[in-house]
C-alpha positions in Angstrom: -19.2 -14.5 10.8 -19.9 -11.3 12.8 -16.9 -9.4 14.1 -17.9 -7.0 16.9 -15.5 -4.8 18.9 -16.4 -3.4 22.3 -18.0 0.1 22.4 -15.0 1.5 24.3 -12.1 0.4 22.1 -8.6 1.7 21.1 -6.8 0.1 18.2 -3.4 0.6 19.9 -4.5 -1.7 22.7 -5.7 -4.3 20.1 -2.5 -4.2 18.1 0.2 -3.5 20.8 -0.7 -3.5 24.5 -2.5 -6.9 24.5 0.9 -8.5 24.0 1.9 -7.5 27.5 -1.2 -9.2 29.0 -0.5 -12.2 26.8 2.9 -12.7 28.4 5.0 -11.5 25.5 6.5 -8.4 27.1 10.1 -9.7 26.6 9.6 -11.0 23.1 11.5 -9.2 20.4 9.0 -7.7 18.0 11.0 -5.1 16.1 14.4 -5.5 14.3 16.1 -2.4 13.0 19.7 -2.4 11.8 21.5 -4.2 14.6 19.0 -3.1 17.2 16.2 -5.3 18.7 13.1 -4.0 20.6 10.7 -6.0 22.7 7.0 -5.5 23.1 7.7 -3.9 26.5 10.2 -1.4 24.8 7.6 -0.4 22.2 4.8 -0.1 24.8 6.9 2.2 27.0 8.2 4.2 24.1 4.7 4.8 22.7 3.5 5.8 26.2 6.2 8.4 26.3 5.2 9.7 22.9 1.6 9.9 24.0 2.6 11.8 27.2 4.8 14.2 25.2 2.0 15.0 22.7 -0.4 15.7 25.6 2.2 18.0 27.1 2.3 19.8 23.8 -1.5 20.4 23.9 -2.6 17.6 21.6 -6.1 16.4 22.4 -8.5 13.7 21.2 -9.3 14.1 17.5 -6.4 16.5 16.8 -4.3 15.4 13.9 -0.6 14.7 14.2 1.4 14.6 11.0 4.2 11.9 10.8 7.0 12.6 8.3 9.2 9.6 9.3 11.1 6.9 7.5 10.9 3.3 8.7 12.5 3.5 12.1 11.6 2.7 15.8 10.4 6.3 16.2 7.8 5.7 13.5 6.4 2.7 15.4 6.4 4.4 18.8 4.8 7.6 17.4 2.1 5.6 15.5 0.9 3.9 18.6 1.5 6.9 20.9 -0.8 9.1 18.7 -3.5 6.4 18.7 -3.4 5.8 22.4 -4.3 9.4 23.3 -7.2 9.4 20.8 -5.5 11.8 18.4 -5.6 11.1 14.6 -2.6 9.5 12.8 -1.7 11.1 9.4 1.5 9.9 7.7 3.3 11.0 4.5 6.5 10.2 2.6 9.9 11.8 3.7 11.0 12.7 0.2 8.3 15.2 -0.9 9.0 18.8 -2.0 8.2 21.7 0.4 4.9 22.6 -1.5 3.5 19.1 -0.7 4.3 19.5 3.0 2.6 22.9 3.0 -0.5 21.2 1.5 -0.5 18.3 4.1 0.0 20.7 7.1 -2.9 22.8 6.0 -5.2 20.0 4.8 -4.7 17.9 8.0 -4.6 21.0 10.3 -2.0 19.1 12.3 -1.3 20.6 15.7 2.0 18.8 15.9 4.3 17.3 13.3 6.9 14.6 14.1 9.6 15.0 11.4 12.8 13.2 10.7 16.0 15.1 10.2 16.2 14.0 6.6 13.0 16.0 5.8 13.1 18.8 8.4 14.6 21.5 6.1 11.8 21.0 3.6 9.1 21.0 6.3 10.7 24.0 8.1 10.6 26.0 4.8 6.8 26.0 4.8 6.0 25.6 8.6 5.1 29.2 9.0 2.5 28.9 6.2 0.3 26.6 8.4 -1.9 28.5 10.8 -2.7 25.3 12.8 0.8 23.9 13.5 1.9 24.6 17.1 5.1 22.5 17.2 7.5 20.3 15.3 9.2 17.4 17.1 12.5 16.6 15.3 13.8 13.0 15.2 17.6 13.7 14.9 19.1 17.1 14.4 17.0 20.1 13.2 17.2 23.8 12.7 16.0 26.6 15.0 14.3 26.0 18.3 12.3 22.9 17.4 12.3 20.5 20.4 14.3 17.3 20.0 12.1 14.1 19.9 14.6 12.2 22.0 15.1 14.9 24.7 11.4 15.4 25.1 10.5 11.7 25.1 13.2 11.0 27.7 11.5 13.5 30.2 8.2 11.7 30.0 6.7 8.9 32.1 6.5 5.5 30.4 3.1 4.9 31.9 0.0 6.3 30.1 -3.7 6.3 30.6 -5.1 5.3 27.2 -7.9 7.6 26.0 -11.4 6.2 26.3 -12.0 6.1 22.6 -15.1 4.6 21.0 -14.7 1.9 18.3 -16.3 4.5 16.1 -14.0 7.4 16.9 -11.7 8.6 14.1 -8.2 7.0 14.4 -6.3 7.4 11.2 -6.4 9.1 7.8 -5.1 7.1 4.8 -4.2 9.1 1.7 -5.4 8.1 -1.7 -2.7 7.8 -4.4 -3.9 11.1 -5.8 -4.2 10.3 -9.5 -6.1 13.6 -9.9 -4.7 16.6 -8.0 -3.5 16.4 -4.4 -4.3 13.2 -2.4 -7.5 13.1 -0.3 -7.7 11.4 3.0 -10.0 8.4 3.6 -11.1 8.8 7.2 -10.9 5.6 9.3 -12.3 4.6 12.7 -10.6 2.7 15.5 -12.4 -0.6 14.5 -11.6 -0.4 10.8 -8.0 -1.7 10.8 -8.6 -4.4 13.4 -11.6 -5.6 11.3 -9.4 -6.2 8.2 -6.8 -7.9 10.5 -9.4 -10.4 11.7 -10.6 -11.1 8.2 -7.6 -10.9 5.9 -4.5 -11.2 8.1 -5.8 -14.0 10.3 -7.9 -16.0 7.8 -6.2 -15.5 4.4 -2.6 -14.7 5.3 -2.8 -16.9 8.3 -0.5 -14.6 10.2 0.8 -16.2 13.4 3.1 -15.5 16.4 6.0 -17.3 14.7 5.9 -15.0 11.7 8.5 -12.3 11.0 7.5 -9.8 8.3 9.4 -7.5 5.9 8.2 -5.1 3.3 9.2 -3.4 0.0 6.9 -0.4 0.5 7.5 1.9 3.5 5.3 2.1 6.6 3.6 5.4 5.7 1.8 3.5 2.9 -1.3 1.7 4.4 -0.4 -1.5 2.6 2.8 -1.8 4.5 1.4 -0.3 7.7 -0.9 -3.4 7.8 1.3 -6.2 6.6 4.6 -5.0 8.2 3.5 -3.6 11.5 -0.1 -4.2 12.5 -0.7 -7.7 11.3 2.4 -9.2 13.1 1.8 -7.2 16.2 -1.8 -8.4 16.4 -0.7 -12.0 16.9 2.5 -11.4 18.8 4.8 -11.8 15.8 7.7 -9.6 14.7 8.8 -7.2 11.9 12.1 -6.1 10.4 12.3 -2.6 9.0 14.8 -0.4 7.2 14.7 3.2 6.1 16.6 2.9 2.8 14.9 2.5 -0.5 14.2 -1.1 -1.4 16.4 -2.6 -4.1 16.8 -6.3 -5.0 20.3 -6.4 -3.5 19.2 -4.8 -0.2 16.1 -7.1 0.0 18.2 -10.3 -0.5 20.7 -9.1 2.1 17.9 -8.3 4.6 16.1 -11.6 4.0 19.4 -13.5 4.6 20.1 -11.5 7.7 16.7 -11.4 9.4 15.1 -14.6 7.9 11.5 -13.2 7.5 8.6 -15.6 6.8 6.3 -13.0 5.1 7.5 -10.6 2.4 5.2 -7.7 1.3 6.0 -6.7 -2.2 4.8 -5.1 -5.5 5.0 -6.5 -9.0 7.8 -4.1 -10.0 10.1 -5.4 -7.2 9.1 -9.0 -7.8 10.3 -8.6 -11.4 13.5 -6.8 -10.3 14.3 -9.6 -7.8 13.7 -12.4 -10.4 16.0 -10.5 -12.9 18.8 -9.8 -10.4 22.1 -11.3 -11.7 22.7 -13.3 -8.5 19.0 -14.2 -7.8 19.5 -18.0 -8.1 22.3 -17.9 -5.5 20.4 -15.9 -2.9 18.8 -17.7 0.1 15.1 -16.8 0.5 14.2 -20.2 2.1 12.9 -18.6 5.2 9.9 -17.1 3.3 6.6 -19.0 3.5 4.7 -16.5 1.4 5.1 -13.3 -0.6 2.2 -10.8 -0.8 1.7 -8.8 -4.0 -0.6 -5.8 -4.5 -0.6 -2.2 -5.8 -0.9 -3.3 -9.5 -1.8 -6.4 -11.4 0.8 -9.3 -11.2 1.3 -10.7 -14.7 0.9 -14.5 -15.0 4.3 -14.9 -16.6 6.0 -13.1 -13.6 4.1 -15.2 -11.1 5.5 -18.4 -12.7 9.1 -17.0 -13.1 9.1 -16.1 -9.3 7.8 -19.5 -8.3 10.3 -21.3 -10.6 13.2 -19.2 -9.2 12.4 -19.1 -5.5 9.7 -21.7 -4.8 7.8 -19.3 -2.7 4.0 -18.8 -3.1 2.7 -15.3 -4.1 -0.7 -14.2 -2.9 -1.8 -11.5 -5.3 -4.6 -9.3 -4.0 -6.2 -5.9 -4.1 -7.1 -3.3 -1.4 -7.4 0.4 -1.2 -7.1 3.4 1.1 -10.9 3.5 1.2 -11.0 0.0 2.8 -7.6 0.1 4.5 -6.3 -3.1 3.1 -6.8 -6.2 1.0 -10.4 -7.4 0.3 -9.9 -9.8 -2.6 -7.0 -12.2 -2.6 -5.7 -15.6 -3.6 -5.3 -18.1 -0.8 -2.3 -20.2 0.3 -4.1 -23.4 -0.9 -6.0 -21.8 -3.7 -4.0 -19.7 -6.2 -5.2 -19.0 -9.7 -2.4 -17.2 -11.5 -3.5 -14.1 -13.4 -6.5 -13.6 -11.1 -6.7 -11.7 -7.8 -8.4 -14.6 -6.2 -11.7 -14.5 -4.3 -13.4 -12.2 -1.8 -11.8 -12.1 1.7 -14.1 -13.5 4.4 -16.1 -10.6 6.0 -16.3 -8.7 2.7 -18.8 -8.8 -0.2 -18.1 -7.8 -3.8 -20.3 -7.2 -6.9 -19.5 -6.1 -10.4 -22.0 -3.7 -11.9 -22.7 -1.8 -15.2 -23.1 2.0 -15.4 -26.7 1.6 -14.4 -25.8 -0.3 -11.2 -27.0 -3.7 -12.4 -24.8 -6.7 -11.7 -23.1 -8.1 -14.8 -22.9 -11.8 -15.6 -19.6 -13.8 -15.2 -17.1 -12.9 -17.9 -18.4 -9.3 -18.5 -16.4 -6.3 -17.4 -17.9 -3.8 -15.0 -17.1 -1.7 -11.9 -16.2 -3.4 -8.7 -18.1 -2.5 -5.6 -17.0 -3.7 -2.1 -18.8 -4.0 1.2 -17.0 -4.6 4.5 -16.6 -3.0 7.9 -13.2 -1.6 7.4 -14.5 1.0 4.9 -13.8 4.6 5.6 -16.6 7.0 6.6 -15.7 9.3 3.7 -13.0 11.6 2.4 -11.9 14.7 4.4 -13.2 17.9 2.9 -14.4 16.2 -0.3 -18.2 15.9 0.1 -19.0 15.4 -3.6 -16.3 12.8 -4.1 -17.5 11.0 -1.0 -21.0 10.8 -2.4 -19.7 9.3 -5.6 -17.6 6.6 -3.8 -19.4 5.7 -0.5 -23.0 4.4 -0.9 -24.3 3.1 2.4 -22.4 -0.1 3.2 -20.9 -0.2 -0.3 -17.7 1.4 -1.7 -17.5 2.1 -5.5 -13.8 1.3 -6.1 -13.8 2.7 -9.7 -11.8 -0.4 -10.7 -12.8 -2.4 -13.7 -13.1 -6.1 -13.1 -14.6 -9.3 -14.4 -15.3 -12.5 -12.5 -15.1 -16.0 -14.0 -17.6 -18.9 -13.4 -15.6 -20.2 -10.5 -15.7 -16.9 -8.6 -12.2 -15.6 -9.3 -11.8 -11.9 -9.9 -9.6 -10.4 -12.6 -8.4 -6.8 -12.7 -8.9 -5.0 -16.0 -7.7 -1.5 -15.0 -9.1 1.8 -13.6 -12.2 3.1 -15.2 -10.2 5.9 -16.7 -7.5 3.5 -18.0 -9.9 1.3 -20.0 -9.7 1.8 -23.8 -12.8 1.7 -26.0 -11.3 0.5 -29.3 -13.8 0.2 -32.2 -16.7 0.3 -29.8 -15.3 -2.5 -27.7 -13.8 -2.1 -24.2 -10.2 -3.3 -24.0 -8.2 -3.8 -20.8 -4.7 -2.4 -20.9 -3.7 -5.0 -18.3 -4.6 -7.8 -20.7 -2.4 -6.4 -23.5 0.4 -5.9 -20.9 0.2 -9.5 -19.7 0.3 -10.7 -23.3 3.4 -8.7 -24.2 5.2 -9.9 -21.0 5.0 -13.4 -22.3 7.3 -12.5 -25.2 10.9 -13.4 -24.6 12.2 -9.9 -25.5 10.0 -7.9 -23.1 11.2 -7.0 -19.6 8.5 -4.5 -18.6 5.7 -2.8 -20.4 2.7 -0.5 -19.9 -0.2 0.2 -22.2 -2.2 3.5 -22.4 -4.6 5.0 -25.0 -3.8 7.7 -27.5 -6.0 9.4 -30.2 -5.1 8.7 -33.8 -5.4 11.2 -36.7 -9.2 10.5 -36.8 -9.5 11.2 -33.1 -10.2 7.6 -32.3 -8.7 5.9 -29.2 -6.0 3.2 -29.9 -3.7 1.3 -27.6 0.0 2.3 -27.4 2.6 0.2 -25.6 5.7 1.5 -23.9 8.2 -1.4 -23.8 11.4 -1.9 -21.8 13.4 -4.7 -23.5 15.6 -7.3 -21.7 19.3 -6.8 -21.6 21.1 -7.5 -24.9 17.8 -7.2 -26.9 18.1 -4.4 -29.5 15.0 -2.3 -30.5 14.1 -2.4 -34.1 11.2 -1.9 -36.5 11.2 -5.7 -37.1 10.8 -6.3 -33.4 8.0 -3.8 -33.2 6.1 -5.6 -35.9 6.8 -9.0 -34.2 5.3 -7.8 -30.9 2.2 -6.5 -32.7 1.7 -9.8 -34.4 2.3 -11.6 -31.1 -0.6 -9.8 -29.5 -2.8 -10.3 -32.5 -2.3 -14.0 -32.5 -2.2 -14.5 -28.7 -5.3 -12.6 -27.6 -7.3 -10.8 -30.3 -6.5 -8.9 -33.5 -8.4 -5.7 -32.4 -6.4 -5.5 -29.1 -2.9 -5.2 -30.6 -1.0 -1.9 -29.8 -1.1 0.3 -32.9 2.1 2.0 -31.7 5.0 0.6 -29.7 7.7 2.9 -28.2 10.8 1.3 -26.7 12.1 3.1 -23.6 14.9 2.5 -21.1 12.6 2.5 -18.0 8.9 3.0 -17.1 8.1 6.1 -15.0 7.0 5.0 -11.5 5.4 6.9 -8.6 6.6 6.9 -5.0 4.9 3.6 -4.3 6.6 1.7 -7.2 3.5 1.7 -9.4 3.7 2.6 -13.1 2.8 6.3 -13.5 0.1 6.0 -16.1 -0.7 9.7 -16.0 2.9 10.4 -17.1 2.6 7.8 -19.9 -0.6 9.2 -21.1 1.1 12.6 -21.5 4.0 10.9 -23.3 1.6 9.0 -25.6 
């Protein structure tokens, strides 16, 4: 199945403007608080943003930095930047000033569009960027920065879309930065539409009647796809909110907007299942929940299905490929696995010498598909390690069973070599989560007195369960008898909560320091 886009191609036309030609101008596509926006509203707003950026001197290939929460201005800015052939870069609104200084200089953004909630921290370092010409403030801001609203209101709502090529740079997606500051995977105009054709349309079966909602925020590529681009590509709709996701807020939002597709992460799936009033909340509008970001434990999959009756499609993607390339299917879910390769992608699991390993053996996952980035910005050596012709070396450790299902075993640097045998921390975690006392857990390696690597588990207990030496021994025995004696955690530390990063994933780097 060859997917070919025209030589002259702009992803904003593919995702947004085609809805006008398809007769959906008056269809509501965006719900925000008690406001509703039609496709015509978003097209006009994005055209105004594009005209405003051009008036500020932004040209094709210039980077624009978005520091915005989930709001209508985020959506209009995203498409406005794309339409004029500039390059979208987007970051979290809760970062410290030093991070914004890094991003302003790394992206060399000519203009930043910044929300009032972050403007003081961006303003504090703005004069340390020699490339930044202007900051547009959404809301109230200090000094002489122009107001986003006032400038946009002065602009025409008609715009000539830049004649971009399908192979022009369109967007940078930042890696999660497990080592040092995040690097940007550089993506072209055809990359995001390619994954939409393969994953969103064929696996997720996204359709015009769908309304999406997400736990992660839109600046994170996972949510950009599932909660903005995928529904817009088929004339669907999305509901967004700027506040942090909590079980209570999500239940309220689901009951209010009645979404059909929920984008989530295992941490929040667990929190929703354990919410005191979970069984009384109405999530009947959902036809599917998507999980990614970290492995979904089998036990948690079954608890969610039992509680809510909604299918979970666990999958894996990355900034380097934009979105999900291996996933379970609506009619083919194997709990504990990440499913099979998405149509339009190829996968192989290889040993350190690059040879494909047989089923059941752990190796490094390599992925091939036309949504892959062209490389990392200003990181030539790292690009050579990761991008090999058509293939991307994910650095993730996987195994595949005889039926073709893929199982995540951890990052290469998370794997533990215990007694000369590779052990997956994810396997130990999944085992511990089956114990009735365990609410959450994470496993990392530590070096014992002899300098040998051993597994250590950090365990969060369920309410009313008391930590004790006896329970620690019980959990060790449980792992020994459930999976294998050599895989049991030699140490167990009970903690109140696991450290998490801004994307809701367990912060293994922090845990390794604690171990």
